[in-house]
N, C-alpha and C positions, 0 to 999 in steps of 0.2 A: 485532376488539383484539389485538393482538398479546402472545404469553406467551413467556416466558423458561423454555428447556427444562433439564433438569438438569445441563448441562454450561454454562448460561448463556450460549447463542445465542439470538440472537431475530432472526425472518423479518421485514424490512419489508415491508409491505403494496405491492402489485405498481404502484398509481398514485403512490405516495410512491416508488418507484425511477424510474418514467419520468419522474416530474416532476424527481428531482434527477438526471437521467439516471446513475442508478446502475446498472451493468449489471454481471453477474461478472466477479471480477477486480476488481472500481474496490476502490481504497483509502480507506478513510476514516479518520478522526481523531475519536477520541471523547472528549469531557470533560465535567465539569460544571457548570455555570452556576446558581446559584442555587437549587440541591438539584436540580436538572433536568440529565438526559443528554443532550448535546448529538452529534448524527453529523453530520459534515460531509463530503460526497468529496473527496478530495484528484486537483486536476485538474491539478496542478503536475508535469509527469514530472523536471523538474531538482529539484525536491523529493523526490520518489520515488525517484528513483536516488542521490540523496544519502544517505537513510536506509537504502537497501540496502546501499550500498558500505560503510556503517558496521555493518551488520549482517553483512556479509561478513567485514569486519576481524576483529570479536570474536568471529568463530565458528571464526576460522584455526586450524588445528592448529598451524602454522608462525609463528605468529607470535613476532615476540622483542622486541616492545615498542617497539623502536624505528625501524621502516619500516613503513607502511600496506599493504596489499593492494591489488594493483592488479585493479580489479573485470577491465578487459580481459585478462587471463593466464587468468581463470577461464571457462571456456566455457560451465557453467551461469549464473552471473551476467550474462555476456555476452548471452546468451539472452535473459534474463530482461530486461535493459535495452534490449533492441533490440524487445522486443516492446510492454515501457510506450510507449517512444517510437511504436511504428507506433500503437497504440490513440490516444494522444495527436494524435496526425498524422488519424486517421478523425475523431476529434470534432471535429476543426478545418474539415474540408471541409465 
């Protein structure tokens, strides 16, 4: 049985991670459904990249409120985007 630690983290059992193809770095969505917590792996790289772009835009200290930040201009965001795409391509092989 999994336990919640003091920081709210839960370790998913290995068998479950393997069945759901949840590997280190896999993004998951967590929501409530009829009083239960539901964890679903996010495997659509476009949705992951879209969410990442929104986070980069929201965190940008240079935000003026009129123009979104281009992820392609940020080398760290670009590196993360490329890693997400490579991971998705490897899963599809």
